[in-house]
N, C-alpha and C positions, 0 to 999 in steps of 0.2 A: 134672578136667583132661583126662582121656582123652576124655570126652564132647565137650569143646570141640574137640579136635583131630579126632576122628572126624566131628563135625558139619561142620566147615569143609572136611574132605576130601570128604565126600559132596556138599556144596554146590558145591565146585569141580568135582567130577566131573560133576555135573548141568549146570553151566554149559558145560563143555567139550563134552559130548554135544549140548546144544542148539545150540552154535556149529557143530558139524560137520553137524548136520541142516539148519541154515539154509543152509550153503554148498552142500550137496547139492541142496536144493530150488531154490536160486537158479540153480545150473548147469542143472538140468532145465528150468527155466522159460526160460532163455536158449536152450537147445537146441530147445525146442518153438517158440519165436518164430522162430528162424532157419529151422527146417524149414517153418513155415507161409509164411514170406516167400519161400522159394525154390521152393515148390510151383508146378507149371506149370498148375494147375487155374484156368482163367479164371473170373472172376466172371460168374455167369449171373443175369440178372434173371428173376424168375418170370413176370411179364407186364407189359407196358406198352402202353397204348393210344396210338396215334400222336397223337391229338388232346389227350391229357392233358399238362399242363405241370408237374404236381406229383403227389406220391404220393396226396394226397387226391382230386384229379381222376381219377386212374387208378382208385382204389377206387370212386368214384361211377360211372364209365363201365363198369367190370366188373359192378357190381351192376345197372346198367340193362340191360346185355347179358344177364345171367343171368335177369332177370325177363322180358325179351322172348322168350327161348328157351323 
C-alpha cells in the first residue's frame, strides 16, 4: 500500500516538474523570438549579381566570375 502511494506521489511530482520546465522553455522561446523580431539588424544579402533573376543564376554568375579571375 505504501509503495502505491509513494509511486503515485513520485509520478505526480515528475509530471509537475515537467510541466514547469515546459512553461519555462516556452517563455524563453517567446522571448527569443520577440528579441529577434525587434532587432534593428537589417538583412544583408551576401552577394547578388545584377543580371541574376534567381539564386541559381546568381550562383552560376559568381562561379563564372570566380573562374574568370
